[in-house]
N, C-alpha and C positions, 0 to 999 in steps of 0.2 A: 563350371569355374566361377568364383566368386568375383566381387567387383574389383578388387585390388588385382586379380590374376589378368581379369580382361582388360583393365588399363595398363598393366604391365606389357602383355601381349603388344599392344598398339603404341607402346612409349615411343619407339624409334620414329615412326610416322609422325606422331603428334608434336615430338621435339621439333622434327624437321620443319613442320608447317610453322609452328610457332617462331623458330629461329629464322626461316626465311621472311616472314611477316615482320618480325621485330628489330631484325639485324644483329641482336646481341644474345649471347648464349644464356647469359645470366637472367636477361628478361625472359627467355624462352622458358628458363626452368621456374621463374617466377610464375608464369602463364600456366604449368604444367602442374604445379603445386596447388594453385587456386582452383585449377579445373579438377583435379583429384578429389578436392574437397567438397566441389560441387557434385561430382559423380557419385561419393558414398552417401549423399541424401537421396538418392535414385534407386529405386528398386530394379537391378540391373535384369531380372529375370523378365521384366515387362516389357525391355528394350528389344526390339526385333533386329537393328542393326547397329550394334554396339560401336563400331568404326565410324560409321556416318554420325551417330549422337555424339561421340567423343571428338571428332573432328570439328563438328559445329559448336560445341562448347568451347574447344582450345580456338578456334578461328575467332569467336566473339571476345575472347578474354585476349587474345592476341591482339585484336583491331583495338580493344580499350587502351593496352598498354602502349601501343603505337601512336594513337593520337595525343596520349598524354605526353610521351616521349619528344613528339614533334613540336609541341609547345615549349618544351625546354630546350630543344635543339635550335631554336630560333634566337637564342641568345649564347650558343656554343661558339668558342673561340676557334676561327680556321676551320678547314673542310673536316665534316663528320665521316668517320669510317666506320664500317660493320666492325664487329668483335671477331678476329681470325680464330678458327677452330680446327682441330685435326677431322678429316675424314677417313671413315674407316674403308678397308679394301673393297668391302662388298657394294659400298655406296660409290666408291670411285669407279668400279666397274660398269655403274649404271649409267649410260652416257647421258641420258635427259637428265637425272638426278644430280649426276657430277656437275653437269655445266650449271645447273640452277644454282648450285652452291659454291660456284667458283667466286672468289672474292670480286672479280670485275663484273659479274651478273649481278652481285648483291650491290654493289655500286649504283648500277642501273635501276635496280630496284627502289633504291632511295628516290628516284626521280616521279615515282607515280603516287598518286594519292594513296592514302590507306586502304579503300575499296577496291581500287584498281589493283594494288599489291595483292590483297588477299585472293580476289578473284583470279589473278593471273597465274598464282601459285596453286591454288586448288585445281584449275581447269588445265594449264598447260605442263605442270610438273606433276601432278598426280592424277590427271584425268577425271576427276570427279564428275559426275552428271551435273547438269545444269540446275536441277531442281534440287539437288542436295546442296549445293552452293548458295542457291537463293534461300533455303532455309538458314545456312549458316550465316549469311551476312545479312539477313532481314531483307532482302530485296526481291523483287518479281522475277520470274524466268526472262521475261522480256528485258528488263533492266540488266540483269547479269549478262546475257548474251550481248548487249551492247557495250558495258564495262569491259568485258573479255575480248572483244574485238578491238576495241580503244588501246586497251593496254597491251594487246598483242603488238599492234601496229606501232606504239610508243617503243615497246622494246626491242623490235626489229631494226627501227631505224637506228638503234644506240647500240644494239647488241654488239658487244667486243668480239673481235676475231682473234683467237689463238689457238697455238697448236695444242691438238688432242694426244699426239704421240708423246709419250712420257720420256722416251730416250732424247728426242729433239729438245722438249722442254729442260731436260737436265743439261743437255750439253749446251744451251744458250745461257742458262743459269750460272754454269760453271765458268763459260768465259767472262761474263758480267762480273761473278765474284773475284776472279783473278785478277782481271783489270783493276777492280776496285781497290783490293786489298795491296795491290802492287803499286797503286798510285799511276797506274800509267793512263794519262789523258786520252791518248789517241785510240788505245784498244778500247776504252770505255765508250768512245765515240762511236767507234766502229761497230759496237754490238748494240748500240741504242738506235732505234729507228728515227729518222728525221723529225718526225711529229710525235714522238713519245711524250708521254705525260706522267709527272711526278705528283702524288698527293700525299701531304704529310698530317697526320692526326696528333696532336698533342694535348687538346682538350684543354688550352690554357693552364695546364699544370706543369708541362715541360717545354723546352724551345722546340718549335717546329714551323716549316713554312706555312705562313697563313693564307696563301694563294697557290694555286696551281702552278708547278714549275714546268715549263713546255719547251719540247725542243732538245735535241741530243746534246748540243754543246751547254745549254743552260744547266741540264740535269747533270752532266759530267762535273761542271765545276762546282754545283751545289754539293754533290755527293763527295766529291775529293775534300772539299772544304770540310765536311762534316768529319770525314775519315781521319783528318789532320788534328781533330780535337781529341786530346788524351781521355781515354777511360780506362779507369782503374782496373786491373786485372780482366782485361777484355778476352774474350773468346767468341769465335763465331761458329755456329753450327747450321748446316743445311738439312733443310727437312722439306715436309709437304704440309701445307695447310690450305684447307678449302680447295684441295685437288691441285694446288699450285705450287711451283718451287717457292720456297721461302727461305729467308736467312733470319736467323735467332741470334740477335748480338746480347751477350751477357756481361755485366759489371760485376764479377764475382759469380754469386749465385742469384742475383737479382736480373730480370731481363731488362735490358735497356731499350731496344726497339725490336721490331719485327718488320722485316721488309718483304713484300709478297711481290713475285715477278712475274708479269704476264708478257709472254711473247707470241709472236707470229712470223713467219716466213724467215725463222733463223735471227729474227732481233727482238730486242727487248722494246714492247711497246708501252708498257705501262709499269709504274713502281708504285707501290702502296706503301709507305711507312706508318706503322701504329707504334706512337710512343706514349700515348695515355695510358698511365699505369692501371687504370680501371679496366682496360680492354687487354691486358696480357696473360690474364689467370688461364684461360682456356688454351693458349699457346705452350704452355709450359710442361704439359705432359698428356701423354695417352691414356694414362692409367685408368681414368674414371669411366671410361666408354661403355655404354649400355648398347648391346646390339650393335646397330649402325651408328648411331652417334649419342653423344651426351654432353655434358659439360660440368664444370665445378660449381658448387654450391654458393659461391660467394656474389657480392653485389658488383654490377658495372653498368655505367652509363655512357 
């Protein structure tokens, strides 16, 4: 098999690593394109373990991308949220991978340092050996073990709890949508957990809450206020993004907002509103998917 064939064979894994490290689908695609160019300069026949070699290359490129992005995010207006994507059924059936790709988990991963994030993804999600992670990150094995332990403890302390049963998730999201579209304040508060949190990402390009909205009452009032704002040719579609129930609100043919709904114990515990237009491309269609995951080729920050 040639270099291109080997790269394509591992492309789904490589994209997922890059996406989980960078948090955006289009940054992940940029990483894969750069990594492929580097791979074509290598004599693939001399590489004993192409999977490990390609994972190392993608990890290093993803870390460079993340470090650059984090400097830009210091000036970001309001909360920064990942770019939502569609997750293919075979990925959704993998409990560990599906959980790691959930929007709520990606938000937690944003609180890790770049090295912690890369080590956590490679070790906890893909079970890479410490030796391969050390080579991919440029750390010693001892350092990687310490980083892995620290990152795992950090994530465990903040790990969101949500229902894994798809039918229960759908039932909760249906109640949420019915109450929201019906303008029913009490029903909306009933489906929201008392300590629910709403995060909204407009990127300074469209209106969005610049601080977290906390509590069922505050979230209900905020959402009903938004619902009263006229949206030309509005339609709402229910779907799954990052393995979580989501609502896609269209204004004509343009996506206005994507709302991802996190639930636990039959209540909505988290609402993530993505309005930044640069982050809505991957949510528009599942048509471009390769194997487990893929993303559109546009730019997003």
